[in-house]
N, C-alpha and C positions, 0 to 999 in steps of 0.2 A: 682738153680741160679748160683752156682759155675760152673756147666757144661756149662751153657749158656755163662758165661764169658770166659771159656776156648775155646769154639768154636769160639767166636768172635775174640779172640786173635790169634787163629790159622789161621783164615781167613785173618787177617791183615798181618800176617807173609807171607803167601802164595802170597798175592797180591804184596808184596814188592820184591818177587823173580823175577829176570829178565826172560822174556819169553825165551824158548829154541830156539836154532838156527833155528830149523825147522819152528818156528812160525814167524821168522823175514821176512822182505820184500824180495820178489823175483822179479827181473826185467827181462822181456823178451825183448831182443834187436834185432830188425831186422836190419841187416847191409849189405850194398852192398859189393860185393866181393873185390873191390879195397881198401876198408877201413877196411876189416876184421882184418888184422894183427895189425895195430895200435890201433883199438878199443878194441881188446882183451887185448893187453898189458896194456893200460891205464885203461880199465874196471876191469881187475883183480887186479890192484893196489888199485882201488877204493873199490872193494869188500873186500879186506883184511883190509883196513882201517876202513870201515864202518860196516862190518858184513853183508852187503846186499849180497844176492846170485844173481849173474848175469848169465843169460842163453842167449847164442848167437844163432841166426838163420841167417846163411850167405847164400845169394842167389843173383841173378841178381836183378837190380833195378826193372825191369819189373815184375819179379816173385814176389818180395816183395809187389809191388802194388796190384797184384792179390790176394795175401794171405790176405792182409788187407781188400780188397773188399769182400772177401768170409767170413769175420767175424773172422778170426784167431786172437787170442789175442796177443797183444804186448803192451809194455809200451813206448818204444823208437824206432824210425825209423831213419835210416841214409841212405840216397839215394842221387842221383844227384839233383841239384837245380831245373831243369825243372820238374822232377818227384815230388819234394816237392811242387812246385807250383800247380800241379794237385791235390795232396792230400789236400792242403789247400783249393782249390776251392770246393773239395768234402766234406769239413768239417771233415776230418779224423785226423787232428792234432789239438792240443790245440793252440788257438790264442796267439800270442806273445811268443811262446816257441822256435821258430826257431833260430838256431845258425850255421853259416858257420864254417866248421872245416878245410877243406883242398882243395888244387887244385891238380888235378891229370893229368898226361900226358900219352898218349898212347905210348907204347914202342915196340921195336922189340927184340925178344929173339932168341938165337941160342943155340945149345948144348954146354956145357962147353968144351973149347978147340978148338972149330970150329972157322974158320975165320969169322970176322964180315962183313956183307954187307955194301956197301957204302950208307950212309944215308944223304949225304951232300946236296942233292937237290931232289925235287920231281922226276926229270928225272932219277937220279941214283937209287932211291928207286924203281921206276917202273921197271927198268931194272933188279934189284935184284929179284923182285917178279917173273918176267917172266923166269929168270934163275933157280929159285928154283924148286926142284922136288915136294915139298909139302909145304903148308902153313896152319897153324892152327889158328883159331879164334873162338870166341863164336858165335854160331848160333843165328842169329837175332830172331828166333822164341822162343828162351829161354829168351828174354827180356834184353839181355846184351847191355849196352851203347856202348862199344868199338866195338863189333861185328856188331851192326846195322850201326854204322858210317862207319866202314871199308868196309862193303859190298857196301854201297853207294859210297864210295871213288873209289872202283874198277870200278864201272860204270862210274864215272866222268873221270877216267883215261883212259877209253876206252879199258880195258883189262878184263872185267868181263867174257866174253865167253872163253878167253884163259886160265883163271884161274880156271874155273869150275872143270876140271879133277884133279886139284892139291889141292883142298880145303879139309881140315880135320876139320870138325865141332866138337866143344865141347860145353858143356852147361854152364861152368863157366871158369873164367880166370885161376884159379888154375889148371884146367884140360888142358888148353892150355899149361901151363908150363910143365905139366907132359908129354904131347904129344911130346914136343920138347926134353925133357930129355931122353925119351925112344927111340927116333929116329922115332917115328910115323910121325913127321913133321920136316922139315928142318928149318923152320922159324915159330915163334909164334908171333901173334899180340894181345896184350891186355895191360891193364894198367901196368906200370912198377912195381907198388907195388905188383902185382900178379905174376910177373916173378922173382923178386929179391929173395924171400924166398927159392926158389928151388935150392938146391946145384948143380943140374945137368944142370942148365941153366945159360947162360951168357947174360946179358942185353947189346945188341950191341949199343943201343942208343934209342932215341925217334924219332917219325916221324918228317920229316922236318917241320920247323915252318909254312911254307906256307900251309901245309895240316894237321896240328895238330888240335886236338880238346881238348883245355884246359877245364877241367871239374871240377866244384865246387861240393864238397860233403857237405851236410848240415844235421843237426840232429834236431829232434823235439820230443815232447811228443805226444804220440798217444791219440786222443780224447777218453775220457772215461776210461783212465788208473786208476786202483785202487791204484796205488802207485805213484801218481803224484809228491809228495815231494821227494821221493827217486830218481825218474826219473830226476827231476830238479837238484838234487845234482850230479847225474852222468853226466849230460850235463855240469855242471860247471867244473867237473874234466876233461872231454874230451876237453874242450876249454881252460883249464888251462895249467900250465907249463908241467906237466906230459904228458898230451895229445898232446901238441905241440911237445914235444921231441919224442914221439912215432911216430907221423906223419912224422917228419923229418927223423927218423931212417928208416922208410919204403920207403923213396925216394920220398915222397910227399912234397908239399909246405904248411906249416901251414898258416892259415889265422888268423891274430890277431883280437881279439874281438874289435868291435867298442866301442869307449868311448863316 
């Protein structure tokens, strides 16, 4: 009888011991390139405060959509608003979990120390593109929002054929910044938040307002997430003061939560 009592007591003590860190929740976050910097910063602060392990998967919006469609596991997804609309129609996100986080603008980058092109009007920007030796942007086939838009813009500006020999394709915005920094491209076109972190790149400015593509990035919980409560807590952190500060630091415009 005494042994039985001891075993029960021991079991009770073990049950009271907190689970080890390895057994705590792990969140997989799919995040579009333009939002990777601020999401990592705010997400890491959330991880330290909550003890939740956060794993980031950074890619283009189009590539992340394909990864979800293929069945790859994620708990949170952060992509452009039009892409999120598609995910919602496909029932790939949890109803009612969407939250807008930031507004992004497409920027123009040059190598640090190089003169900036004239971006004051669509006409001066067009002239700068034609004058440049090489121009890097994300290959539309990689699913990047900025690259897909910019390639269409070249068509609308009537210079697509003239630009073909100058194009330096990359698969993500961070690679566009690297191409500019190393001299592989004279000008880089991608979201400003992907250009700014690279010390070898100067953000010359944004596309002229008449041809700009303001892009809303939004977050949601992936349908079927095994860690929905932790995911919801992360979304609160991303939409909160720390998240807004990280977004602003990255050169994006925070979007205040609707009340």
